[in-house]
C-alpha positions in Angstrom: 117.8 139.9 18.8 119.7 137.5 21.2 120.0 137.5 24.6 122.7 136.2 26.8 121.5 135.4 30.5 124.0 134.9 33.1 123.9 134.2 36.8 126.6 135.7 39.0 129.6 133.7 40.1 130.3 132.2 43.2 130.0 134.9 45.9 130.8 135.1 49.7 128.4 133.9 52.3 126.9 137.1 53.9 128.6 138.4 57.1 126.9 139.4 60.2 125.3 142.7 59.8 126.2 142.8 55.9 123.3 143.4 53.3 122.8 140.7 50.8 123.5 143.4 48.2 127.2 143.9 49.4 128.2 140.4 49.0 131.3 140.2 46.5 132.7 137.7 44.7 135.1 134.8 46.0 138.4 134.4 44.6 137.7 131.2 43.5 134.5 132.8 41.8 136.6 135.3 40.0 139.1 132.5 38.9 136.5 130.3 37.7 134.2 133.1 36.2 137.4 134.2 34.0 137.4 131.1 32.2 133.8 130.7 31.9 133.3 134.4 30.6 136.0 133.3 27.9 133.9 130.5 26.9 130.6 132.7 26.8 132.5 135.2 24.5 133.7 132.1 22.2 129.9 131.1 22.0 128.5 134.6 21.3 130.2 137.5 19.8 130.4 140.8 21.8 126.7 142.2 22.8 125.6 145.8 22.3 124.7 146.1 25.6 125.3 144.4 29.1 122.6 145.0 31.8 123.4 144.0 35.4 121.6 143.8 38.9 123.1 146.6 41.0 123.9 143.7 43.4 128.0 143.9 43.9 128.6 140.3 42.9 126.3 140.8 39.9 128.2 143.9 38.9 131.4 142.2 39.5 130.5 139.5 37.2 129.4 141.5 34.5 132.5 143.5 34.8 134.5 140.2 34.0 132.0 139.4 31.3 132.5 142.7 29.7 136.5 142.5 29.9 136.2 139.0 28.1 134.3 140.6 25.3 136.3 143.7 25.1 133.2 145.8 26.1 130.6 147.3 26.4 130.6 148.6 29.7 127.8 147.1 32.0 124.9 149.3 33.2 123.1 148.6 36.3 119.3 148.1 36.5 117.1 147.3 39.4 114.9 145.1 37.2 117.6 142.5 37.4 117.6 142.6 41.3 114.4 140.4 41.6 112.5 142.8 39.4 109.2 141.7 37.4 109.4 140.5 34.0 107.7 143.6 32.7 110.5 145.8 34.3 113.4 143.9 32.8 111.3 144.0 29.2 111.2 147.9 29.6 114.9 148.1 30.4 115.8 146.0 27.5 113.5 147.9 25.3 115.1 151.2 26.2 118.2 149.6 24.0 116.5 150.5 21.0 119.1 149.5 18.5 120.5 146.7 20.4 120.5 143.3 18.5 121.9 141.4 21.5 122.1 141.9 25.2 123.6 140.2 28.2 121.5 140.1 31.2 123.6 139.3 34.7 121.5 138.5 37.7 120.3 136.0 40.2 118.4 132.8 40.8 115.7 132.1 40.7 115.0 135.3 38.7 117.2 134.1 35.6 115.7 130.8 35.5 112.1 132.7 35.6 113.1 135.0 32.8 114.6 132.1 30.4 111.4 130.2 31.3 108.9 133.0 30.5 111.0 134.0 26.9 110.5 130.3 26.1 107.1 130.4 26.5 106.5 128.6 29.9 105.7 129.6 33.4 108.3 131.2 35.8 108.9 127.4 36.9 110.7 126.1 34.0 113.3 123.3 33.7 116.4 125.0 33.6 118.4 126.0 36.6 121.3 128.5 36.4 124.4 127.4 38.5 126.6 130.1 39.7 128.3 131.4 36.7 126.0 129.7 34.3 124.7 131.2 31.0 121.9 130.6 28.4 121.7 132.3 24.9 118.1 132.8 23.5 117.3 134.0 20.1 113.9 136.0 19.7 112.3 138.7 17.6 111.6 141.0 20.7 112.0 140.7 24.2 108.7 139.3 25.0 106.9 136.1 26.5 107.1 133.0 24.3 109.0 134.2 21.6 112.5 132.8 22.6 114.2 130.1 21.2 117.0 128.4 23.1 120.2 128.5 21.3 122.7 127.3 24.0 122.6 126.3 27.7 125.7 126.8 29.3 126.6 125.3 32.7 129.8 126.7 34.2 132.0 123.7 33.5 131.0 123.3 29.8 131.7 127.2 29.1 135.0 126.9 30.9 135.9 123.9 28.7 134.7 126.2 25.7 137.4 128.9 26.8 140.3 127.0 25.2 138.3 126.3 21.9 
């Protein structure tokens, strides 16, 4: 199984009275992530599933990513909105036949998931920039079983879009 971890793209600052979950992507974030998503799609074939945090900025990021791959439709899961690793593992396990899955979420949660998959503590050496991605290969979605295939800061994935 391959897992593509993606942090949401550049989002607006919270407005007075606005919930964190309602923050949208900025025009700059949309433009930059469209190019990044094309690079991510060049780096890995279309996954069997895309799971996303239900927060608006993550949902919008997942939709752009889905468009770059030509599907599948993203599915929201609370486990990507600061959930525990065990909750995320259960959500991935429900995708029984999936050979690859993209996960769209937030920092520091995405860095923690990557660190746990690679066998470290939740305070691993990788930090996702907005729109950044990582590709991990593993036999099953469990701690310590992953091998890092690629770590793609947004600038690199945008450069790969033309490849």
